[in-house]
N, C-alpha and C positions, 0 to 999 in steps of 0.2 A: 503493500499501500504505500502511496505515497505520503509525507509528511504531516499534511492534515487533508479533511475532507471540506469538499465545498460548502453543501448544506446540509444541515441536521433539521431535523424537528422532535421537540418536545412535545409529547402529549399526556397532559397530566390535569386533573380536576384541582391539584392544590396548586396554587400561585406562591406560597412559601416554597414549596419544592423545583417548580418551575424556576423562580429566583434564584434559586441556589444551583439550580444544575446548569442555569444558562452562566451562570458566573464560573462555575467550575471549567465547562467549556471554553469560555473566553480566555480565562487565563493560563490553560493548558495549550492555548492553540490550537487546539483539536480541529475546528471548523470555521471557514470563512464567515458563515452567515448562518444563523440562529432562526427558525422559524418555531415560534409557542404557540400552541393550542391547549385551549383549558376544558376540551371537549371531545371525544371520538367522532364525533358528529361531526365538529367544523374543522378537524384533520381530515375525515374522508372527503369533506365538502372540497377543502384545498387541494387534496389528490385529483379529485373526479374534474375541478375547473381547470388543472395545470397537466393533466394526463396525456397531452400531445406536446408539452414543451418540458422535454426531458432536462433541460438546462438548469432550469430552477426548482425541481423536485429534489426532495431530500437523498442523500446518499445512505443515512439512517435514520431510522426514525426509533425514537426513545418511546416507547410504549406503557404504558401505567396498564395493570390489570382491572384494578379496582376503581370504577367510575360512573356515575348514576349514567341511565340509560343507556347510551353504547359504551360499554366496557370493553376491555381488551380482547376478549372473546368475538364478541360481535364485530369489533373493529377489523379482526384477521378473517372473518367469515365475510362480510362486505371486500375484503383486499382481496380475495381470491377472484372476484368479478373485475379487477381491473387488467389492462391491456398487459400482455406477457413483459413487453418493452419497460413499463413501470415497474412490473413485479421484479425484473432482474436488477434495475437501478437503483431501488431502495430497499435497503436490508433492515429488517425490524429487530430491534434490540427489547427485550421485555426489561424495564426499570422499573421494579414494584417493590413495596416493604411486605408484600405477603409472602407468609412462610406456609400456607396451606400445600400441602405435598402435593393432594390430588389436582389443586389449580396449577401447580409449577409443573407437573407432569405433563398434564393435557397440554399444556401451553407451549412448553419447549420440545413436544413433539408435533408441533406445526411447523409443516415444511418453510414455511417463510420467516420462522425466529431463526435466526443465527447467534443468539446470546442470551443468558438472563442475566440481570445485575441487580442486585439487591442496593435498596436505597440506602444512604445516600450515594450520589454518583461519584467517584473520587478519580484523581490524577492516575492512579492504579488500575483502576477499571479502566480507564480510557487507553492508558497503555496496551493493556492485553485485548482490548478490541479491537486496535491497530493491526495486532498480530493475525488477525482472521478475517480483516477487511481485503 
C-alpha cells in the first residue's frame, strides 16, 4: 500500500467517536480526506450518489456495527447491491466497541469486511491496517 490513502469514510452515530477517530486519522496522516457520516443511511446515500465517480469514493470505510435504523449489518446487506467497481475500491473495516462474539463472527465472515478493529481507533491499528490494504 502507498503511505496513505486518499479518502476514508467514518460511519458512526457517536459524534465523540467520530471526532476522536477523525483526529487520529489526521494526526497519523493515514488519509488525505475524511468523510464523516453519522448514520448508515447517510453513508449509503453518499455511496449511491457517487457510485460512478470512483475518484471521490472512500478507499476505506470504517463502519460501526451498532447504530439506529441502518446498523452495520443492514449497511453491508445494502452494500452488496452496489456495482462491482465500487465494492472493489471501498474496503470495509469494522470499527466497533461491540464485544458480542456472535455479532463479531457474523460480521467478519462478510466477504466485504477486511478487518475488525475495537474502538478506539489507534495509530497501531492504522499501521496494521496499512499492511493488508
